[in-house]
N, C-alpha and C positions, 0 to 999 in steps of 0.2 A: 581770258580766266584769269591773270596776275597782273594787277597794274602797279605803276611806279609813280609817287607821288613824291615831288620835290619839297623838302621840309626846309633846308638855307642850304646857303653857300657859302662855304669858312672863309673863301677868296674874298667874297665879298664884304661879309661882316669885318674881316681884318682891312680892308681897304678904308672901309667907314671908319673906323676906329682911326687909321693911319691917317687919313683926313684931318677927324674932329684933334689928334695930339696936334698935328701942325698948325692949327689956328691958332691951338693954345698956345704954341711956344712959338708963333712967329716964325714957323721954318719956311723959309720960300717953297715954292715948285721947282722942279727940274724935272730931266727928262727921264726921272725913275718913275714919274708918275703911273706911267703904263706896266710899271713892273708888277708882277705877281707875287705874293706872298706863297713860300713854298712851308708846306703843312708837313711836319717832320715825324712826332710821334705821341703818342696818348701814352700817361701813365696810369698805374692801375686806380688812383683815384679820379680817373675820369677827367685830368687837366691835358690840355691839348698845347704842345711846342710847339712854335713856327718861328720861320724868319723873312726879313724884307732890308732890301737895301735902303736907306735913306739919308738925308742930309743929320748929322750931328747937331743937335742944340747944344753942346758943349767945345765945339771946337768951329773951326773958322771954316763954315762951309765943305768941309772933309766929307765924300761919301763914305761910310761906315754900314756895318752888317748888325741890324739888331734883331734881338731873340723878346719873342714874345712869348705869353702865356693865358691861356682861354677858359676860366671856369667854366662848364660848361649848367653847374649850380647857380651860382650866381650870375651868369651870364654876362661876365665881365672880364676886361682884357689888360693886363700890366706887363710893360715893358720889364722884363728882368737883367737885362745886359747886352751893352754895346760892346761889339768888338771894335780894336783901336783901326780897323781896315776892311774892306770889302772882302769878303769869302764867299766860297761856294759849299756852303754847309750840306750834309747828305745824311748827318744823323745825332740828334740830340739826345738826351736825359738827364733828369734832373731828381735829386735824390729826396728822401721821402720829406726833411725837414724842409728842403729848399734850401738850402747852403750851400752847395755845390750846383753844378754845371757840367756833363762832358758833353764833348761833340764833335764831330767827325768833319774836315774840310777835302775837297775835292782842287787837286791844282792841276793844270798840264804840260809836261816840257819846262818843268822848273816856274813857270810863272801860274799866278791865283788864279783859276775860273771865276766867271760871274756866272748868274743865270740864265742871262742872254749869248753867251759864249757856244757856237754848234762845231766849234774846229774837232776835227778828232787828231787822236795820239794816245800816246800811253800816260795812262793818269797815274798820279798818288795821292793816296789816300793818308791823312795826319790824324790824328787823334789829342785831344787837349782837354786838361780840368780848368775852371773854372771857379771862385769864389763869388759867393754872390752878397753875404753878410757882414764883408769885413769893410772896415772904412776906406779900404784902399786895396780894391780888388784887384786880386793876381789871376794870371792865364801862364797855366803850369802844362808843357808841353808831358806827354806819355812818353817819348823818344819811340813812336810806333809808327813808320814811314812803309806803307805796301803799296804794293802795284794792284793788289785786290782789295777786295772792297773790307770795310773795317767800321764796324758796329758796335756803338758803347750803349748799355743799359744796366742803371741803378735797380737793386733788389728793394723791395719794400718788405716790410714784415708788419705784425699785428699790434708789437710795442718797440718802437723804436728808441735806437740807444744813440744818447747825445756824442759819444766819445769815438762812437767808429762808424762808418756807412761801408757799403758792400757795393760793388759795381763786377758785372760782367763785359768781358772786352772780345769780339767774334772776330776773328781773322781767316778771312774765306779761306779755304783749303788750306789752310796751318793749324789752327788751333781753337780754342775758346778757355779765356784765363778769366781766373777769377781774382779782382783785387778787392784786398781789405785797406780801407784809408783812414788815417787814425786822423782826428778832429780834436781843436781844443776852445775851449770858449773865452774869449777875452773881451775888454770892455768894449770891442766895437764891434762884435760880433764871432760867426764861428770862422775859424782859419785853420788850413790842414797842417797838423805838428809832427809830418816825418814822411820819409818813405812809405808810399803803398807796398802792402805784402802779397806777392802772388801765389795763386796756385791751379793748375793746369784741371781743368775738368773735362778735355775732350782732345783728343787729337785730330789729328787731319777728317775734314768733313767736307762734304759736298753742299750741303742746303743744312739751315735751320731755322728755327720759328720761336719765338718769346712769348708764351702765354703769361700775359700781365695778370691778371685776374688771378689766375692759381700759381702765378709765380713756379712755370714748368718751361723746360727749357727740352725743345724736339729738335733733332740733327740728325742726318743721314751719313752713313762711313761706309765703308767696302771693308770687307773681307771674305776670307775662302773658309768655304764649308770642310767637311771632311773628306770629299771627293775631290779634294782642290779644285773647285768651281768658285768663280767669283761671285760673291751677291750681295745686295744691298741692302743693309738693314738700318732702321728707323730705331733710335736710344731715347729715352727720356730720362730727365735729369729734374727730381721737386726738392725746391728749395723752403729750406723754413726760417727762423728767425736766426739771427747772429750766422746767416751765409751756411748752414750746416745744410748739406744736401746728400741726398741715395740717389742711388742709380735705380729706377722702379722697372724699367720696360724695358724689354727689347722684339721686334717685330720681324723679321723675314720679310722683304717687300717681292711679290711673286709679279712684280710688272716690268716693262724694260724700259728704265733709267738708264740714261745713257751715262757712258763711264768716259767724262771728259776730266783726264786727271792733269792734264798739261794744254798749254794753250793759253790765248788770250780771253778773257771774259769780257761781257757786255752785259752793264747793268741799267736799269729802266729808274725813271725816277716815279715814285708811284708814292702817294700822299698817304702814309700813318703805317706802312710797311712795317710789320714788327717782325721782319727779318735780312736776310740777302737777298736783293732784288734780282738777283742772275734770269736773262733773259733767257736761255736755255733751258728751262723748268720753271713747271708750272706748278706747283705741290703745298698744299696745305692740309693742316690738321685741324678738325673738327673734333669737340668733348664737352660731355654734360655732364652735369654733379650726378646722373642715374648711373653712369659706369660707359654709356656708349660712346665707343671711341675710332672715329672715320681717320683714315687716310684718303685723301681724294688726290688725284693725279692726272693731268692730261698727256697724251702721248703728241708727242710735236711731230706735223709730217715734214721728212726730208727730203729737199728739192736736189735732185741729179745736178741740176745745173748751178757752176759755181760761178762767182763775179771774178774778171781778172785783175791780177793784182794793180794794174795800172789804172783802174778806177777810181776815180778821185770820190764815187759816194761811199757811205759807210755801210757797213753790213748789214743787212735787217734781221730782226728777230721776230716771233710769234709775240712774244710780250711787248714789242714796242709797235704794234699793231695802228696802222693809222684808221682814219675813220672811215668804215665801210661803205657811207652812205654814196661815196662819188661814184661807187658801183653798181653795175645792173645788179637789179632787183631779181631777175627771171633766173631760173636753173637754168644757165649755158656755162658752157665752158668760158674760160677767161680767154680773150681775139690774144693774149701774149702764151695761154698755156697751150698745150700741147693736148692732145687725145688720151694721153696717159694721166694725165693728173687725177690725183684722187679726188672722191669727194666726199670721203668718210671722216667724221671726227671720232675718236676711240679715246675715252676716259679710264679710268679704274679706282674703285671705292674699295678700300683695304677696311674691311668691318670688323675692326680685333675681336670685338664683343660676340660676333657670331663665327670667328675661324673662317671667315670665308672672304672671298676677293670677288667682287662684283666688275663684271668688264661690260661696259656701255658703247654703242659703235651707231651713230648718229650717221646715216645717210644723205644722200640727194641736196649737199651744200655746195656752192658754186666753190669749185677750186681756187679761183683766188681769195676767197675769204678761208678755206681750211687753211691755206699756208700763213695767214696772220691770225685767225682767230685767237682770242685768249676767253676761256671757261671759267664762268665766276662758277666757286663752290661756298655754300655759305648754308645753317640752319633755316629752316621756316617751320617754325612748331619743333618738333621733332624729327621732322621727312630733311634731307639733303637734297637743295636744291640745286640743280645745275642747269645752267641757262647761255646760251650767248642770243645779246638780246636782240631780236629781230627774224632770228632762225629756228630754234626751238627755246622750249623749258622742259624739263626732266625732275617729277616729281619722286624720290625714292624711299620707300617706304624702309628705312634701314636701323630703329631704333632698338632699344634691347629688349624693349617691352614686345615685340613683335618678330617674326622671323620674315625675314624678306619675301614679299609679294606685293600687289597691286600696288606697281608702279604706274604713274601715269606718265604719257607721253606727248608731248603737243608740237608739231612741226608746222613752219611757216607755209609750207606745200601743202597741208591739210586745211589750218585754220587762218594762215595769214592774209586771204582775200578778205574773208571774212571780218578779221579786226577793221581792216583797211575800210570796208566799208561803214564800220559803225563809227567809226574817226570823220566819214565824208560830211556829215550832215554838219560838226561841227567844225571843219575846216571851212566847208564854205560860209557858214556865218562870219568866221574871222574874217574868211576873205573881204566878205562886205565891208564888215566892218573897218579895217585894215587899208582898205579902197581911195579912203578918203584923205588918209594921214601921212601915207606912204607913197613912194614914187612908182609911175606907171609901169615902168619896167619889171618893178619887182616880180619874181618867179612864186609859183603857186605854193613852193615847196617850204621857202622861206616864210610866206605866212601861214602855211600849216604849223613850223614849229614854231614861230610866234606864239598861234595858240594854244601849244601846251604848255608854253613858256608860262601864260598865263593864267591856265586849268591848273595848272602843276597836276597832272594826272596824263599818264600812256600805259595802252597796253606794251606789254613785254614783249609782245611778237609781233607788234605792229612793225612796216618799216621804217616808220620815224625814230625807232629803237636805236637802229643799227648802226649809228653814231656811238652809242655809249660802252664802255668797257669800264667794268666794276671788279675792283679787288675782291681777293677772296678770302686773303688771311688778315683783313684790318676791323676788329670788329670794335662797333662803338658803344661805350659803356658811359652810364649815368650822364644821358644826354638831358637830364631836367624831368622833374617828376612831371611834366605835361603832354611829355613824349612817352609812347609806348608802341611798341609791336618789333619788327626787324628792319633794321637798317643797313642799308649798304652805303659803299663811297664811291663816288663815281672820278676814276683817274686824271681824267685829263681838265675836268674844270675842279675837281675837290669839291662836289655838289654832295650834299647827303640826299637819300631819297630813303623813303618805307615804302617797302613790298606789303601790299594788301590785296585781298580776293574781289573781287568782284563778281556777285552774285548774281547777275543778268546775265553776264560774259561764263560762269559757270554752267548754268543752263544751258545755254547757247553750245557750248562744248559738249556738253551730256549726248544733245540733241542732236547733233550733227557728227560727232566722231563715227570712223568706222567699225574700227577695233571692239569686239566684246569685252575685251579683257581690261579695255582704257576706260570704257564706259562701268562696269564692275568696281573699277578702282576708283573712279569719280564719287559710286555711291557709298564704297566703303570708306573713304574720303571725310566725308559729308556725314556721315556716322558718327564715328569713331575719333574726328576732332574738330571737324565744325561745331555740330551739334545744336543744328538749327532743323526743329521740327518743319515751318514753314518754307523753309530751303529743298526738305527733304519731300514733304507733299507735293511742290514743284517739278519735283523728279519725277513724280509716280503719277503727275499729269502727262509729264511727257510721254511716259510709258501706255500711258490709257490714250494715246493718238495713234499707236502701231502695238494694240492687244495680238495679233495673229505675229507679232515677231517670235522666233524662238529663244531670243535673250530674257523673255521676261520671265518665266519660272526662273533662271537662273538667278535673274537680278533679285525674285522673291526671296531665294533661300537666301542671298546676301543678306538681304534684310533681316531676316529670321535669327540668321547667328550672330551677324552684325551687332544688332539691337538686345541683343541676349548678353551678349559680352560688351555691353556697354550697359547695359541694366546692371549684372554684376561688378563691374568695374568700382561703381559708388560703395559699396557694402562690404567687399573681402578686401584683405590684402595682397600685396605682389606675390609673395612665395605661392597662394592657391590660384591667383590670378593666372600666373603662367603655363596654368594644367589645363586650362579651358578653352574652348574652341572661340577662335575670332574671326575667323572667314571659311571662303566655302571655295576659295583656292587654295592648290596647293604650293608651299612654299617652299622656296630656293626652285623654283621652277625657273627656266628659262624662257622670257618676254619676248614678244615680236609686235612690231605695229607695221603696219601696211598702208597702204591708200586703195581706194577702191577699184584701181587700174592692177591690183597686185604689185607695186611698186615698195621696195622695202623701205623704211625710213627709219627705221632704228630696233635694236636688239638686245638682249641683255642677256649676261652669263655667268656663270659662278665659277670658281675654282677654288680649293681648300687652300687654308693654312695648315701645316702642317705642325708648326712649333709655335709656341709666344711664350719667352722666357720674362716671367712676370713675379716681380719682390713679393717673399714672403710674410715681411714683417705688415704687421696692421699699423691704422694711422695711430694709435696710439704710440705704438713703439717708435715709427718713424718721427713725430713730432717730441717725444718723451718730455709727454705731459704726464702730471697729475689726473686720479680725479677720470670724469664721464667725457670721453672722448668719441664722439661720433662716426661713425663708419664714411671716408670718403670714397671720391670716384674709384679709385683702384683697391678699395678693398670690394666693391662692389662688381666691379669687372672679373678681379681672381675669383668671388664666389660663384658670378656668372658663368665663368669658362669651366670652373669645376663641375657645377651645376650639369653644362652641356656635356661634358667629356661621361659623366657615371650615366646620363639619359639620354638615350638617341630619340627617341620618341615619348616625349611627356604627353603632349597633346592631347587631351581625351577625345577620340573620334566618333560621332554620330555614327561612322558605320558600324561600330562594333553594335550600338543597337538593336539596329535594323538586324544583323548575324542574330543576333540574341532573341528576338523576337520570333523570327525564321523559324529558329529551333524550337522555342518553346509553342509556338504555333502550331506543330508536327508534332509533338510529344502530348498537349493539351489539346488539339482541336475539337474535341467533342466537349471538354469542358466548356471552351471560350463559346463555343454554339451554341450552347445553353445558355449562357447568361446572356448572348444576342439577341435569342428567341422570350427570354424574361423581360429587356427590356423592351424589344417591341410589341408584347401582349401589353406590359405596363402604360407605355404611350399610347396604346389604342383602346385599354379601357379608358383613360384617362378623356380621350377626347369621346367617347362614347359618352359619359356623365356630364364633361363640360367642353360641348362643340367649340367654346372658342375661349380660351384658357387664358387668363391676365398673368403678366409674369413680374418678377420682382425689380426692383430700380435697378439702374446699372449700378455693375461693381467693375470700374474699367481700373483703378490703381495706373492710369498711364500719367499723373501729373495735371498738375492743375492747368497751368500753360496748353499742356498738349490737348487736353481735354475740352478747352476752350477754344480751337485750334478745327476740332473735329467735330464739334457740335455733340448733340443728345446723340445717345446711341440708338437704332434700330430694335423693333421688339425681339429679332430673334438672335441678338447680342445681349439681351437684359439678365442679367445673373451672372453667376460666376463659377456655373456646373459646366464641364464636358462631357463629351459622349463617353459609354462604357467600353469602348475601346480605347480611348485617349487615357483613359484613368487605368487600365491595364499597361500603357507605353508609361506614363507618367510613374508608375511602381518601378517598372523595371528600367526606366532610365536612373533613376534614383540609386537604384541596388547596383547597376552596372559603375555608375558615374561613382558613389562612395567605393567603390571596391578598386577603381581605379588612382582613386586620391590615396589612400592606404597607402601604396605600394610607393609614394614617395613623400607624404607627412609623417614625420616622427613625432611632435610635440602635440599631446594631444590630439594623435591621428585619428582615433575611430569616432570621437565625440563631434568632431572638426569637420570632416569627411561627413558625416550623415546631416550635418547640419546645413554645408554648404550643399550637398547634391538636391535638400529640401527647397533650399530657396533658388537654387538653377532649374529645378524644373515648374516652381511656381514664376521663375523669370519667362521661362518659355512659355507657358500658359496665359500671360500678360503678352508677350509680344504678338502672339498668334492671333490674339485679339484684337490688337491695335491693327497689326495686316489687313485684318479682317475689316476691321471696321475703319478706316484707312480708303478701302477700295469701294465700298459702301457710300463713304461721303464724297467721291468722286464722278459716281456713274451711279448712283441709286439713291440718293440722299432725296430728287425728287420727285421719284417714282411712288412715295407713300407716305403719309402723315405720319414723323413718328411717333406723335403722342397717341395715334389711334394704334388698338390691338390687337384690330378681327383682319386678320391675314386675308391678302386677296384671294378672288374667288379662281379656280384651275379655268375657267372659261373665257378667260379675259385674254385677249390679246396682246400680246407683248407688243413692245414699242422698239427703236432701236436702241434706245440708252441702255436696257433693261437686258436685250443682247449681248452688248458689250458689258453690261455687270455677269453675266451668264458667263460670259470668254473668262472675265479677270477672276472669277470665282474658279474657274474649273482649271486655272493655273493657280490659285493659291491652295487648291486640294492638290494638287500635283506635287507643290512644295511642299506642305505639312507631310505628305505621305512619305517623299524622297527622305526626309530629316526626322521622321517618326516623330513631330511635334503635334502638340495637342489639337483639337479643333471644338470652338463654341457648341454645346449640347444643340443648338437651334439650328446651326449653320448647315448641318446635311438635311431638315427638312427642309430651308428657304431655297437650299440649291436644287434641291429634287424639285419643287415647285416652281421656280424660275426657268428650269431645263425644259419640263414638262411645258410649260406656257409658249419658250422660244425654239423649240423644234419640233420637227415631224415625228407623226406616231413612228414610224419607222427608224429615225435617227434616233428616237429617244428611246426605244426598243433594244439598240445597238450599246448606246451607252448602259444600258441597265446591264447586258449578257457582259461585257466586261470590266464590270464592276466599280465603271467611273460613279456612278449613279447609285446609290444606296437607295433601297424604298423603305423607310421607315413608318413606326404605326402612325404617327401625325397625318404623313402624306398620304397612305394609307384610306385614313379615315375622309380626309378631306375630299379624294379621289374619289370614295363612294357617295359621300352627300353632293359633291358639288357636280357630277356627270350625271346627267341624265339617262335611263336605261334605254339608248335607242340600241340597236342592232347593234353596231360599230360599237357602241363606248361599251355593251356587254361583253364584245368581243375582248377586246383592249383588259378594261378589268379582269377577265379568266385569265386573258396572258399574264398578266403582272400578277396574279394572285398565286400561279403555279411557277413563279420564281421564290417565291417566299417558303419555308421550310412548312411544313406539314402543318404542325399545331398552329404558327401563324396564318396561314391559308384556310383552315377551319376556324380560326376567330375570326377571319374577314369575312367568311363565307357566315357568320351569325348575324353580324353585324350587318351585313348587305341586303338579307331580307329577300332578294328575288328569287324566283321559283324555281331556277335552277340550282341556286342553294341550298333551298329546301331540300329540294329532289336530290342533290347530294349527300346530304346530310344524313338523311334518311337510309339510303344503300348505306355508307357508312358504318352506319349503325349497327343497322342489320345483320351486314357482312361481318361486322366484327362480332357481333354475339353470338352467331350461327359458328364462325372458326375459333373461336374463343373457347366455347362450349365445346366440342370436340374433343379439344386437346387436355380440357381440367382433369385435375385428380379428384376421386371418390370424397377419399378425408377430408381436403382441403375444404372445399365445396362443401360437403356436410354442417362443418366447423361454423364456417363463414353466414351459409345460410340461416344460421341459427341465431344469428345476431341483427337480422334483419330489423328495421323499425317498424311496429304494428300499424304504426301510422300508414307509412308507405304500403305495408300492404293494402290496407281498406282501400288507401286512395285508386292504387293499380287496378284492385277488382273492382270498382266502382266506375273505374276509365274504359276498363275493357267491356262492363257491361251495358253500357251506355252507346255501344257498337253497334249498331243494327244489322249491319251484313254479316251473318251469321260464318260463312267460309273466313271470313277477314278476322272476326273474333276468335275461332277458332287460330289461326295463326298467331296472332299476338298473345294467346294465353303461352302458345308453345314458346314464343320469344322471351316472356314474362318467366317460365320456368328455367331458360338456359342462362339469361341475366344472373337469377337468383344464386344459381351455381358458381359463379364470380368472385374472386375473392376480391374482397374491399379495394385493394390496391389497385386491382385490374379493370374493376367497374370506374364506369367514366359516371356521367349526370346522370338525375333519372330519369327513365323514359317517357316520354311525352306520348303516349297513345293516341291522344287527338290529334295529333300532329300526325304520326306516322298513317293513321288514316286516310286523314285529307291526302295527304301525297302517293299514299297509295290507289285508294278513287282517281285522282287526278291524273294518275300515269295509267291507269286503266281505261277510263273512259276517252283520253286525249291523245295519249302517245304511244297507245296500240290498235291495230284494227283486228283484234279477235273476237270474234260474235261471241259473246256472254251468254247468249240464249239457249247454246247447244251444250252447255257445262251442265252436267246433272247434280244437284247438289243434294 
């Protein structure tokens, strides 16, 4: 799913610059041509500092160390300093005015160390200051010599002061000091004018990281709590202009960091490392301007076997990992490892903004890789990327906007083979091209690597990415306007890579992933972060190929909630947005990933951070500025933690609407049934007067791009109305949501809550219609001409595509019903119609009995008109009519016009009159009878006189007398005596065996 694109290689560019400089200054080539540059540091303005050893152009062939500076904006190199001898530089920094440069050298056992020296022994670190703009540049020693790492770093300001510059000196396991260096301007440039003043910023620490962009220093120290238990604490110091600084944050770390206060330390050679490169610990701090604050830590495996003291080989450490490409790529134990070797890699993400720590455990990793693995932590948008190239990738949804959920787990045991197959074609073609130019004994793997270098694109999960080791805490900034995206640096080669999302690979991952939570997380990621509706359509096309899967309704539910949130995201502010639901997945819930065989691949769990000590000063107070100063990341973090402390469950739950609707329906069941009957009768009468109704134009409001992807809406989706039940749900949702938001909104709460609730239910309606339109586009678009307004006859046989559309719509109805989302007014009729065509009669009746299919007035009108009155159809119509309320059933009988309907209506009318007449009160009947119309009396009398069968005429007069005594409220439509006569005579002559000749009239 994720791919690496090689953007540039800093060592190659530096070597090219060095070669051009040699040619320009006519410097002879030496054995140092094979030397590579050491990339040391990147400052706030983006400039990159590096060193290389070369012959000096001013001395007579002496080999000295050159200091270079690369400006990514102008893409130009320059030499800023040449030391008078060859040294091994491990840290370097240049001040903002580029007048001073500080650097740290490492020597071993009293002799200077070169970049090719691989001897072991006690190292000695020394710090120096060099003047860059003086006529005769001087180099000063800071009189600091330690056996532990020594890092130097200049501070940068908004408005630099020429007379003074500031520098941090970090002595590992000892202290962090602030140096205030006085400067003076002379005719030849800027020089130091006195001894630096020092100030201690932090005491003994075990790890530190410098954030050049925000001028923040993070470090870890140990202390004892109230119970005299030793714990690790992460502290943060914020620096401002003139080296003013505040201690702004203390976070207790609740994961197992090794307490190594004594003994020898080992440091790795990591390009652009912004801290102490201690090999025994892999920690980095990731922050964003929104207030998102994460501390990422990899727990290393402690092997039981120890190397004997007489061994001449140096001790290995996880951060000194060699390329694992030489190891077996299969998931088997290492030949040298024991059966008890661990195959788990554990990492921790301390989410300070959520006051939680996420514990991730990745299983099924070869033991020889576990012992040497170096995890990479970085931002990918607002998600944390945790990866071990070639083995696993985790995308963790831990941003401040969302509670942790919907994490994406990818493992090579599940997807590694598939990604390798995707590259096979590329490798084969590269092998064919390379066979003409390379030796015949060249291995296939070398050809594969050559093809990747040529194409500069490689899946992270591919076995070919095993040899890549990326730095976690080395953010690359201001790399040029032509570059955008997420960039990481490879440690061994110094090459820069861009991480990007491969659409085809994402669809492949979505199709073949085993765990439903991973598939739901991928859909959530595409909706809220990628926001590509074409890709979203392709994912639903995958679902259409596996409609019976139980995941389909859950994915539709995720679509509805996430798309509604995404629609509201563009319209309301952050304060209101954090009150709305964004996913159907429960947050802060453990997540697990397995293979189809049940083997566990990964798991995630959470633990609470009980206290976070955060500074109370605002950004304006800390920076001591006048005027308007916007909130910084610390203000947002403090406000968010305060919000979480006061509001435990702030997200609106759609389950609340469901519970409220159930209670309301129990109280107002009769009223709701009356409204549904009125809506049914309205549809039925409209169809009676207009058998084929034409609808209005589409009102989609999806957006021009989305409408272009989906095309014209079908007739049943045209218009913007919803069903009667959906209108009730929308009103209820609006009321419940407004009440929920009033609890948390303070400023203009009532007006704002009502406006947001109204917009939210409108967005629900839009997304529900969008999902229905999407499903119809994927499976039903070719079933009917979209421009045709005439519905298909119920007698037409269904096709396989129509049956699949019915299944999709069935799951859509279940999803909207579960979430209480509105549905378009024409959906129920269309859904019932295709169900009637796709299902056999018995199954269709079961759907009706269980309430999955609702009989609408429009459908019943089509049913009564389309189906001929055969014996089976008459029985079916009668059965379906009996499922309707009495008023709706009577109306259907009137429209049907079948002889059984006429008989039923006549019997019902006569029985009702006779029954009501016996119970009528005399006073009410007398007053109501006087109000009868004279015209109606004359018409009734004429109708009765026209009845030639005298016994029937006498009976009709009796009924007329009873009818006249009924109140106007109870009396129905006027009696049709001709119809009653016809029904009575038909019943007498055809449906009875009684001999009328024996009757004495």
